[in-house]
Jmol script that loads the backbone (N, CA, C; Angstrom):
load data "model"
ATOM      1  N   MET A   1     -24.411  14.373 -53.293  1.00  0.00           N
ATOM      2  CA  MET A   1     -24.637  15.086 -52.076  1.00  0.00           C
ATOM      3  C   MET A   1     -24.787  14.432 -50.731  1.00  0.00           C
ATOM      4  N   SER A   2     -26.062  13.627 -51.264  1.00  0.00           N
ATOM      5  CA  SER A   2     -26.213  12.290 -50.067  1.00  0.00           C
ATOM      6  C   SER A   2     -25.235  11.209 -49.890  1.00  0.00           C
ATOM      7  N   GLU A   3     -24.474  11.221 -50.502  1.00  0.00           N
ATOM      8  CA  GLU A   3     -23.172  10.438 -50.083  1.00  0.00           C
ATOM      9  C   GLU A   3     -22.495  11.306 -49.174  1.00  0.00           C
ATOM     10  N   LEU A   4     -21.765  12.662 -49.319  1.00  0.00           N
ATOM     11  CA  LEU A   4     -21.431  13.574 -48.629  1.00  0.00           C
ATOM     12  C   LEU A   4     -22.301  13.369 -47.251  1.00  0.00           C
ATOM     13  N   VAL A   5     -23.702  13.250 -47.295  1.00  0.00           N
ATOM     14  CA  VAL A   5     -23.835  13.712 -45.909  1.00  0.00           C
ATOM     15  C   VAL A   5     -23.963  11.862 -45.180  1.00  0.00           C
ATOM     16  N   LYS A   6     -24.033  11.136 -45.920  1.00  0.00           N
ATOM     17  CA  LYS A   6     -23.575   9.921 -45.064  1.00  0.00           C
ATOM     18  C   LYS A   6     -22.460   9.769 -44.408  1.00  0.00           C
ATOM     19  N   ILE A   7     -21.426  10.277 -45.505  1.00  0.00           N
ATOM     20  CA  ILE A   7     -20.115  10.262 -44.632  1.00  0.00           C
ATOM     21  C   ILE A   7     -19.885  11.013 -43.455  1.00  0.00           C
ATOM     22  N   VAL A   8     -20.562  12.202 -43.597  1.00  0.00           N
ATOM     23  CA  VAL A   8     -20.540  13.169 -42.328  1.00  0.00           C
ATOM     24  C   VAL A   8     -20.980  12.865 -41.518  1.00  0.00           C
ATOM     25  N   ASP A   9     -22.424  11.829 -41.267  1.00  0.00           N
ATOM     26  CA  ASP A   9     -23.385  11.254 -40.293  1.00  0.00           C
ATOM     27  C   ASP A   9     -22.638  10.342 -39.745  1.00  0.00           C
ATOM     28  N   SER A  10     -21.612   9.326 -40.582  1.00  0.00           N
ATOM     29  CA  SER A  10     -20.705   8.049 -40.228  1.00  0.00           C
ATOM     30  C   SER A  10     -20.012   8.416 -38.915  1.00  0.00           C
ATOM     31  N   LEU A  11     -19.362   9.879 -39.852  1.00  0.00           N
ATOM     32  CA  LEU A  11     -18.260  10.404 -38.792  1.00  0.00           C
ATOM     33  C   LEU A  11     -18.878  11.367 -37.794  1.00  0.00           C
ATOM     34  N   GLU A  12     -19.633  11.305 -37.679  1.00  0.00           N
ATOM     35  CA  GLU A  12     -19.852  12.025 -36.323  1.00  0.00           C
ATOM     36  C   GLU A  12     -20.441  11.129 -35.322  1.00  0.00           C
ATOM     37  N   ASN A  13     -21.244   9.877 -36.174  1.00  0.00           N
ATOM     38  CA  ASN A  13     -21.343   8.516 -35.074  1.00  0.00           C
ATOM     39  C   ASN A  13     -20.147   8.092 -34.627  1.00  0.00           C
ATOM     40  N   LYS A  14     -18.958   8.099 -34.997  1.00  0.00           N
ATOM     41  CA  LYS A  14     -17.800   7.319 -34.905  1.00  0.00           C
ATOM     42  C   LYS A  14     -17.161   7.954 -33.989  1.00  0.00           C
ATOM     43  N   ILE A  15     -17.215   9.471 -33.857  1.00  0.00           N
ATOM     44  CA  ILE A  15     -17.108  10.538 -33.063  1.00  0.00           C
ATOM     45  C   ILE A  15     -17.566  10.568 -31.525  1.00  0.00           C
ATOM     46  N   SER A  16     -18.418  10.037 -31.669  1.00  0.00           N
ATOM     47  CA  SER A  16     -19.685  10.271 -30.808  1.00  0.00           C
ATOM     48  C   SER A  16     -19.457   8.839 -30.093  1.00  0.00           C
ATOM     49  N   LYS A  17     -18.846   7.686 -30.926  1.00  0.00           N
ATOM     50  CA  LYS A  17     -18.590   6.502 -29.798  1.00  0.00           C
ATOM     51  C   LYS A  17     -17.255   6.628 -29.281  1.00  0.00           C
ATOM     52  N   LEU A  18     -16.201   7.484 -30.091  1.00  0.00           N
ATOM     53  CA  LEU A  18     -14.990   7.505 -29.081  1.00  0.00           C
ATOM     54  C   LEU A  18     -15.217   8.750 -28.567  1.00  0.00           C
ATOM     55  N   LEU A  19     -15.751   9.772 -28.183  1.00  0.00           N
ATOM     56  CA  LEU A  19     -16.056  10.198 -26.901  1.00  0.00           C
ATOM     57  C   LEU A  19     -16.679   9.688 -25.384  1.00  0.00           C
ATOM     58  N   HIS A  20     -17.229   8.865 -26.203  1.00  0.00           N
ATOM     59  CA  HIS A  20     -18.308   7.790 -25.135  1.00  0.00           C
ATOM     60  C   HIS A  20     -16.891   6.942 -24.688  1.00  0.00           C
ATOM     61  N   LYS A  21     -16.394   6.445 -25.269  1.00  0.00           N
ATOM     62  CA  LYS A  21     -15.307   5.379 -24.753  1.00  0.00           C
ATOM     63  C   LYS A  21     -14.317   6.083 -24.242  1.00  0.00           C
ATOM     64  N   LEU A  22     -13.896   7.314 -24.461  1.00  0.00           N
ATOM     65  CA  LEU A  22     -12.952   7.929 -23.765  1.00  0.00           C
ATOM     66  C   LEU A  22     -13.417   8.586 -22.446  1.00  0.00           C
ATOM     67  N   GLU A  23     -15.106   8.916 -22.748  1.00  0.00           N
ATOM     68  CA  GLU A  23     -15.039   9.204 -21.035  1.00  0.00           C
ATOM     69  C   GLU A  23     -15.471   7.980 -20.457  1.00  0.00           C
ATOM     70  N   LEU A  24     -15.477   6.846 -20.603  1.00  0.00           N
ATOM     71  CA  LEU A  24     -15.292   5.483 -19.907  1.00  0.00           C
ATOM     72  C   LEU A  24     -14.248   5.280 -19.615  1.00  0.00           C
ATOM     73  N   LEU A  25     -13.080   5.245 -20.241  1.00  0.00           N
ATOM     74  CA  LEU A  25     -11.878   5.238 -19.746  1.00  0.00           C
ATOM     75  C   LEU A  25     -11.339   6.106 -18.962  1.00  0.00           C
ATOM     76  N   ASN A  26     -11.311   7.170 -18.596  1.00  0.00           N
ATOM     77  CA  ASN A  26     -11.423   8.533 -18.351  1.00  0.00           C
ATOM     78  C   ASN A  26     -11.664   7.805 -16.658  1.00  0.00           C
ATOM     79  N   GLN A  27     -13.093   7.568 -16.540  1.00  0.00           N
ATOM     80  CA  GLN A  27     -13.696   7.177 -15.376  1.00  0.00           C
ATOM     81  C   GLN A  27     -12.882   5.834 -14.909  1.00  0.00           C
ATOM     82  N   ALA A  28     -12.354   4.731 -15.585  1.00  0.00           N
ATOM     83  CA  ALA A  28     -11.881   3.837 -15.279  1.00  0.00           C
ATOM     84  C   ALA A  28     -10.740   4.274 -14.863  1.00  0.00           C
ATOM     85  N   ASN A  29      -9.747   4.810 -15.279  1.00  0.00           N
ATOM     86  CA  ASN A  29      -8.595   5.515 -15.014  1.00  0.00           C
ATOM     87  C   ASN A  29      -8.697   6.229 -13.530  1.00  0.00           C
ATOM     88  N   SER A  30      -9.600   6.915 -13.477  1.00  0.00           N
ATOM     89  CA  SER A  30      -9.676   7.485 -11.904  1.00  0.00           C
ATOM     90  C   SER A  30      -9.871   7.100 -10.945  1.00  0.00           C
ATOM     91  N   LYS A  31     -10.493   5.481 -10.920  1.00  0.00           N
ATOM     92  CA  LYS A  31     -11.408   4.483 -10.391  1.00  0.00           C
ATOM     93  C   LYS A  31      -9.717   3.808 -10.033  1.00  0.00           C
ATOM     94  N   LEU A  32      -9.023   3.292 -11.119  1.00  0.00           N
ATOM     95  CA  LEU A  32      -7.717   2.734 -10.816  1.00  0.00           C
ATOM     96  C   LEU A  32      -6.589   3.741  -9.881  1.00  0.00           C
ATOM     97  N   GLU A  33      -7.095   4.891 -10.243  1.00  0.00           N
ATOM     98  CA  GLU A  33      -5.805   5.687  -9.329  1.00  0.00           C
ATOM     99  C   GLU A  33      -6.310   5.663  -8.126  1.00  0.00           C
ATOM    100  N   HIS A  34      -7.765   5.947  -7.756  1.00  0.00           N
ATOM    101  CA  HIS A  34      -8.021   5.988  -6.407  1.00  0.00           C
ATOM    102  C   HIS A  34      -8.075   4.365  -5.886  1.00  0.00           C
ATOM    103  N   GLU A  35      -7.774   3.363  -6.107  1.00  0.00           N
ATOM    104  CA  GLU A  35      -7.526   1.999  -5.661  1.00  0.00           C
ATOM    105  C   GLU A  35      -6.076   2.554  -5.862  1.00  0.00           C
ATOM    106  N   LEU A  36      -5.119   2.553  -6.433  1.00  0.00           N
ATOM    107  CA  LEU A  36      -3.646   2.344  -6.225  1.00  0.00           C
ATOM    108  C   LEU A  36      -3.485   3.485  -5.083  1.00  0.00           C
ATOM    109  N   ASN A  37      -4.087   4.659  -4.867  1.00  0.00           N
ATOM    110  CA  ASN A  37      -3.672   5.657  -3.565  1.00  0.00           C
ATOM    111  C   ASN A  37      -3.772   4.758  -2.640  1.00  0.00           C
ATOM    112  N   SER A  38      -5.015   4.000  -2.314  1.00  0.00           N
ATOM    113  CA  SER A  38      -5.529   3.260  -1.327  1.00  0.00           C
ATOM    114  C   SER A  38      -4.861   2.210  -0.984  1.00  0.00           C
ATOM    115  N   ILE A  39      -4.292   1.593  -2.219  1.00  0.00           N
ATOM    116  CA  ILE A  39      -3.260   0.191  -1.720  1.00  0.00           C
ATOM    117  C   ILE A  39      -1.760   0.814  -1.368  1.00  0.00           C
ATOM    118  N   LYS A  40      -1.580   1.717  -2.077  1.00  0.00           N
ATOM    119  CA  LYS A  40      -0.574   2.365  -1.121  1.00  0.00           C
ATOM    120  C   LYS A  40      -0.204   2.743   0.012  1.00  0.00           C
ATOM    121  N   ASN A  41      -1.388   3.376   0.615  1.00  0.00           N
ATOM    122  CA  ASN A  41      -1.644   3.759   2.089  1.00  0.00           C
ATOM    123  C   ASN A  41      -1.859   2.514   2.598  1.00  0.00           C
ATOM    124  N   ASN A  42      -2.307   1.710   2.837  1.00  0.00           N
ATOM    125  CA  ASN A  42      -2.785   0.292   3.260  1.00  0.00           C
ATOM    126  C   ASN A  42      -0.816  -0.380   3.108  1.00  0.00           C
ATOM    127  N   HIS A  43      -0.413  -0.509   1.771  1.00  0.00           N
ATOM    128  CA  HIS A  43       1.364  -0.575   2.405  1.00  0.00           C
ATOM    129  C   HIS A  43       1.413  -0.137   3.262  1.00  0.00           C
ATOM    130  N   GLN A  44       1.564   1.554   3.530  1.00  0.00           N
ATOM    131  CA  GLN A  44       3.085   1.724   3.513  1.00  0.00           C
ATOM    132  C   GLN A  44       2.377   1.641   5.570  1.00  0.00           C
ATOM    133  N   ASN A  45       0.807   1.434   6.112  1.00  0.00           N
ATOM    134  CA  ASN A  45       0.458   0.822   7.197  1.00  0.00           C
ATOM    135  C   ASN A  45       0.911  -0.420   7.653  1.00  0.00           C
ATOM    136  N   VAL A  46       0.883  -1.829   6.872  1.00  0.00           N
ATOM    137  CA  VAL A  46       1.916  -2.211   6.902  1.00  0.00           C
ATOM    138  C   VAL A  46       2.970  -2.237   7.370  1.00  0.00           C
ATOM    139  N   LYS A  47       3.962  -1.478   6.889  1.00  0.00           N
ATOM    140  CA  LYS A  47       5.403  -1.385   6.837  1.00  0.00           C
ATOM    141  C   LYS A  47       5.417  -0.837   8.029  1.00  0.00           C
ATOM    142  N   ASN A  48       4.626  -0.110   8.533  1.00  0.00           N
ATOM    143  CA  ASN A  48       4.745   0.486   9.367  1.00  0.00           C
ATOM    144  C   ASN A  48       4.665  -0.305  10.681  1.00  0.00           C
ATOM    145  N   SER A  49       3.495  -1.242  10.865  1.00  0.00           N
ATOM    146  CA  SER A  49       2.958  -2.634  11.422  1.00  0.00           C
ATOM    147  C   SER A  49       4.104  -3.027  11.652  1.00  0.00           C
ATOM    148  N   VAL A  50       4.657  -3.557  10.681  1.00  0.00           N
ATOM    149  CA  VAL A  50       5.984  -4.439  10.770  1.00  0.00           C
ATOM    150  C   VAL A  50       7.266  -3.799  11.242  1.00  0.00           C
ATOM    151  N   SER A  51       7.279  -2.736  11.505  1.00  0.00           N
ATOM    152  CA  SER A  51       8.420  -2.329  12.236  1.00  0.00           C
ATOM    153  C   SER A  51       8.378  -2.149  13.434  1.00  0.00           C
ATOM    154  N   GLU A  52       7.002  -1.384  14.168  1.00  0.00           N
ATOM    155  CA  GLU A  52       6.816  -1.766  15.281  1.00  0.00           C
ATOM    156  C   GLU A  52       6.605  -3.220  15.726  1.00  0.00           C
ATOM    157  N   TRP A  53       6.658  -4.293  14.959  1.00  0.00           N
ATOM    158  CA  TRP A  53       6.377  -5.820  15.731  1.00  0.00           C
ATOM    159  C   TRP A  53       7.858  -5.879  15.528  1.00  0.00           C
ATOM    160  N   GLU A  54       8.384  -5.439  14.475  1.00  0.00           N
ATOM    161  CA  GLU A  54      10.573  -5.923  14.862  1.00  0.00           C
ATOM    162  C   GLU A  54      10.772  -5.349  16.094  1.00  0.00           C
ATOM    163  N   GLU A  55      10.381  -4.026  16.108  1.00  0.00           N
ATOM    164  CA  GLU A  55      11.019  -3.719  17.342  1.00  0.00           C
ATOM    165  C   GLU A  55      10.594  -4.260  18.833  1.00  0.00           C
ATOM    166  N   LYS A  56       9.204  -4.435  18.784  1.00  0.00           N
ATOM    167  CA  LYS A  56       8.934  -5.182  20.167  1.00  0.00           C
ATOM    168  C   LYS A  56       9.345  -6.295  20.161  1.00  0.00           C
ATOM    169  N   TYR A  57       9.633  -7.177  19.189  1.00  0.00           N
ATOM    170  CA  TYR A  57      10.594  -8.469  19.474  1.00  0.00           C
ATOM    171  C   TYR A  57      11.883  -8.378  19.530  1.00  0.00           C
ATOM    172  N   LYS A  58      12.426  -7.440  19.211  1.00  0.00           N
ATOM    173  CA  LYS A  58      13.940  -6.928  19.518  1.00  0.00           C
ATOM    174  C   LYS A  58      14.191  -6.790  21.073  1.00  0.00           C
ATOM    175  N   SER A  59      13.052  -5.751  21.445  1.00  0.00           N
ATOM    176  CA  SER A  59      12.731  -5.707  22.844  1.00  0.00           C
ATOM    177  C   SER A  59      12.392  -6.752  23.717  1.00  0.00           C
ATOM    178  N   LEU A  60      11.658  -7.560  23.221  1.00  0.00           N
ATOM    179  CA  LEU A  60      11.416  -9.294  23.855  1.00  0.00           C
ATOM    180  C   LEU A  60      12.424  -9.868  23.868  1.00  0.00           C
ATOM    181  N   VAL A  61      13.080 -10.120  23.060  1.00  0.00           N
ATOM    182  CA  VAL A  61      14.560 -10.970  22.909  1.00  0.00           C
ATOM    183  C   VAL A  61      15.294 -10.321  23.879  1.00  0.00           C
ATOM    184  N   LEU A  62      15.318  -9.095  24.009  1.00  0.00           N
ATOM    185  CA  LEU A  62      16.902  -8.507  24.776  1.00  0.00           C
ATOM    186  C   LEU A  62      16.450  -8.494  26.298  1.00  0.00           C
ATOM    187  N   ALA A  63      15.313  -8.509  26.388  1.00  0.00           N
ATOM    188  CA  ALA A  63      14.872  -8.422  28.572  1.00  0.00           C
ATOM    189  C   ALA A  63      14.607 -10.027  28.570  1.00  0.00           C
ATOM    190  N   ASN A  64      14.202 -10.933  27.466  1.00  0.00           N
ATOM    191  CA  ASN A  64      14.262 -12.288  27.434  1.00  0.00           C
ATOM    192  C   ASN A  64      15.944 -12.776  27.959  1.00  0.00           C
ATOM    193  N   SER A  65      16.842 -12.267  27.146  1.00  0.00           N
ATOM    194  CA  SER A  65      18.038 -12.488  27.654  1.00  0.00           C
ATOM    195  C   SER A  65      18.930 -12.005  28.778  1.00  0.00           C
ATOM    196  N   MET A  66      18.149 -11.025  29.659  1.00  0.00           N
ATOM    197  CA  MET A  66      18.685  -9.878  30.519  1.00  0.00           C
ATOM    198  C   MET A  66      17.976 -10.930  31.766  1.00  0.00           C
ATOM    199  N   LEU A  67      16.523 -11.822  31.349  1.00  0.00           N
ATOM    200  CA  LEU A  67      16.184 -12.243  32.555  1.00  0.00           C
ATOM    201  C   LEU A  67      16.865 -13.839  32.422  1.00  0.00           C
ATOM    202  N   GLY A  68      17.694 -14.269  31.844  1.00  0.00           N
ATOM    203  CA  GLY A  68      18.617 -15.611  32.469  1.00  0.00           C
ATOM    204  C   GLY A  68      18.720 -16.377  31.193  1.00  0.00           C
ATOM    205  N   SER A  69      18.448 -15.939  30.232  1.00  0.00           N
ATOM    206  CA  SER A  69      18.099 -16.935  29.285  1.00  0.00           C
ATOM    207  C   SER A  69      19.529 -16.893  28.101  1.00  0.00           C
ATOM    208  N   ASN A  70      19.665 -18.476  28.245  1.00  0.00           N
ATOM    209  CA  ASN A  70      20.646 -18.624  27.356  1.00  0.00           C
ATOM    210  C   ASN A  70      21.369 -18.133  26.273  1.00  0.00           C
ATOM    211  N   THR A  71      20.323 -18.180  25.439  1.00  0.00           N
ATOM    212  CA  THR A  71      20.037 -18.101  23.967  1.00  0.00           C
ATOM    213  C   THR A  71      20.700 -16.675  23.700  1.00  0.00           C
ATOM    214  N   ASN A  72      20.730 -15.494  24.592  1.00  0.00           N
ATOM    215  CA  ASN A  72      21.313 -14.310  24.090  1.00  0.00           C
ATOM    216  C   ASN A  72      21.798 -13.795  24.540  1.00  0.00           C
ATOM    217  N   LYS A  73      22.729 -14.515  25.638  1.00  0.00           N
ATOM    218  CA  LYS A  73      23.391 -13.909  26.910  1.00  0.00           C
ATOM    219  C   LYS A  73      24.299 -12.506  26.039  1.00  0.00           C
ATOM    220  N   THR A  74      25.259 -13.263  24.713  1.00  0.00           N
ATOM    221  CA  THR A  74      26.296 -12.409  24.284  1.00  0.00           C
ATOM    222  C   THR A  74      25.509 -11.141  23.526  1.00  0.00           C
ATOM    223  N   GLU A  75      24.233 -11.165  23.153  1.00  0.00           N
ATOM    224  CA  GLU A  75      23.837  -9.954  22.198  1.00  0.00           C
ATOM    225  C   GLU A  75      23.172  -9.431  23.632  1.00  0.00           C
ATOM    226  N   ALA A  76      22.874  -9.767  24.394  1.00  0.00           N
ATOM    227  CA  ALA A  76      22.231  -8.692  26.334  1.00  0.00           C
ATOM    228  C   ALA A  76      23.977  -7.933  25.910  1.00  0.00           C
ATOM    229  N   LYS A  77      24.646  -8.763  26.579  1.00  0.00           N
ATOM    230  CA  LYS A  77      26.072  -8.138  27.038  1.00  0.00           C
ATOM    231  C   LYS A  77      26.586  -7.184  26.011  1.00  0.00           C
ATOM    232  N   LEU A  78      26.363  -7.060  24.602  1.00  0.00           N
ATOM    233  CA  LEU A  78      26.618  -6.194  23.796  1.00  0.00           C
ATOM    234  C   LEU A  78      25.963  -4.806  23.680  1.00  0.00           C
ATOM    235  N   LYS A  79      24.789  -5.198  23.944  1.00  0.00           N
ATOM    236  CA  LYS A  79      23.936  -4.391  24.184  1.00  0.00           C
ATOM    237  C   LYS A  79      23.789  -3.312  25.788  1.00  0.00           C
ATOM    238  N   ILE A  80      24.139  -4.390  26.488  1.00  0.00           N
ATOM    239  CA  ILE A  80      24.429  -3.101  27.708  1.00  0.00           C
ATOM    240  C   ILE A  80      25.807  -2.078  27.698  1.00  0.00           C
ATOM    241  N   ASN A  81      26.587  -3.157  27.203  1.00  0.00           N
ATOM    242  CA  ASN A  81      28.031  -2.185  26.891  1.00  0.00           C
ATOM    243  C   ASN A  81      27.824  -1.399  26.016  1.00  0.00           C
ATOM    244  N   THR A  82      27.200  -1.245  25.088  1.00  0.00           N
ATOM    245  CA  THR A  82      26.934  -0.059  24.221  1.00  0.00           C
ATOM    246  C   THR A  82      26.374   0.995  25.036  1.00  0.00           C
ATOM    247  N   LEU A  83      25.154   0.632  25.819  1.00  0.00           N
ATOM    248  CA  LEU A  83      24.493   1.776  26.529  1.00  0.00           C
ATOM    249  C   LEU A  83      25.781   2.298  27.722  1.00  0.00           C
ATOM    250  N   ILE A  84      25.947   1.349  27.956  1.00  0.00           N
ATOM    251  CA  ILE A  84      27.194   1.903  29.102  1.00  0.00           C
ATOM    252  C   ILE A  84      28.061   3.237  28.648  1.00  0.00           C
ATOM    253  N   ARG A  85      28.934   2.332  27.218  1.00  0.00           N
ATOM    254  CA  ARG A  85      29.245   3.661  26.518  1.00  0.00           C
ATOM    255  C   ARG A  85      28.624   5.446  26.491  1.00  0.00           C
ATOM    256  N   GLU A  86      27.531   4.999  25.791  1.00  0.00           N
ATOM    257  CA  GLU A  86      26.498   5.922  25.743  1.00  0.00           C
ATOM    258  C   GLU A  86      26.140   6.975  26.482  1.00  0.00           C
ATOM    259  N   LEU A  87      26.252   6.214  27.741  1.00  0.00           N
ATOM    260  CA  LEU A  87      26.076   7.083  29.167  1.00  0.00           C
ATOM    261  C   LEU A  87      27.476   7.803  29.454  1.00  0.00           C
ATOM    262  N   ASP A  88      28.467   6.675  29.625  1.00  0.00           N
ATOM    263  CA  ASP A  88      30.200   7.635  29.380  1.00  0.00           C
ATOM    264  C   ASP A  88      29.643   8.998  28.822  1.00  0.00           C
ATOM    265  N   HIS A  89      29.553   8.678  27.560  1.00  0.00           N
ATOM    266  CA  HIS A  89      29.811   9.918  26.398  1.00  0.00           C
ATOM    267  C   HIS A  89      29.197  10.980  27.281  1.00  0.00           C
ATOM    268  N   CYS A  90      27.639  10.525  26.956  1.00  0.00           N
ATOM    269  CA  CYS A  90      26.656  11.709  27.539  1.00  0.00           C
ATOM    270  C   CYS A  90      27.447  12.253  29.070  1.00  0.00           C
ATOM    271  N   ILE A  91      28.304  11.469  30.005  1.00  0.00           N
ATOM    272  CA  ILE A  91      28.514  12.244  31.029  1.00  0.00           C
ATOM    273  C   ILE A  91      29.524  12.994  30.810  1.00  0.00           C
ATOM    274  N   ALA A  92      30.815  12.391  29.944  1.00  0.00           N
ATOM    275  CA  ALA A  92      31.681  13.458  29.975  1.00  0.00           C
ATOM    276  C   ALA A  92      31.224  14.585  29.084  1.00  0.00           C
ATOM    277  N   GLN A  93      30.484  14.619  27.933  1.00  0.00           N
ATOM    278  CA  GLN A  93      29.492  15.809  27.296  1.00  0.00           C
ATOM    279  C   GLN A  93      29.356  16.560  28.354  1.00  0.00           C
ATOM    280  N   LEU A  94      28.514  16.153  29.196  1.00  0.00           N
ATOM    281  CA  LEU A  94      28.312  16.958  30.658  1.00  0.00           C
ATOM    282  C   LEU A  94      29.094  17.596  31.413  1.00  0.00           C
ATOM    283  N   ALA A  95      30.173  17.213  31.658  1.00  0.00           N
ATOM    284  CA  ALA A  95      31.140  17.299  32.087  1.00  0.00           C
ATOM    285  C   ALA A  95      32.187  18.821  31.883  1.00  0.00           C
ATOM    286  N   GLU A  96      31.830  18.812  30.742  1.00  0.00           N
ATOM    287  CA  GLU A  96      32.927  19.801  30.445  1.00  0.00           C
ATOM    288  C   GLU A  96      32.164  21.247  29.556  1.00  0.00           C
TER     289      GLU A  96
END
end "model"
wireframe off; spacefill off
backbone 0.3
color backbone group
């Protein structure tokens, strides 16, 4: 009978240790999920910032080419032609 008590005590001890490990793993998991969400938000903010800077760069290149820079005159002309076509399209729609 005492052997049975020892086995039961041993099982209770092991279960207690497993439950403690489970709790620690759950806490670690929660912490990692929080860090992951934080990193995802940071990544999205960086992507948005990069997109904004790319747009600003394109605008500066276009403005520079319109000021007489020889490097991007063709691109500026194409952009102006596109804008003119869009304006003509809008005027045509208004005339209808």
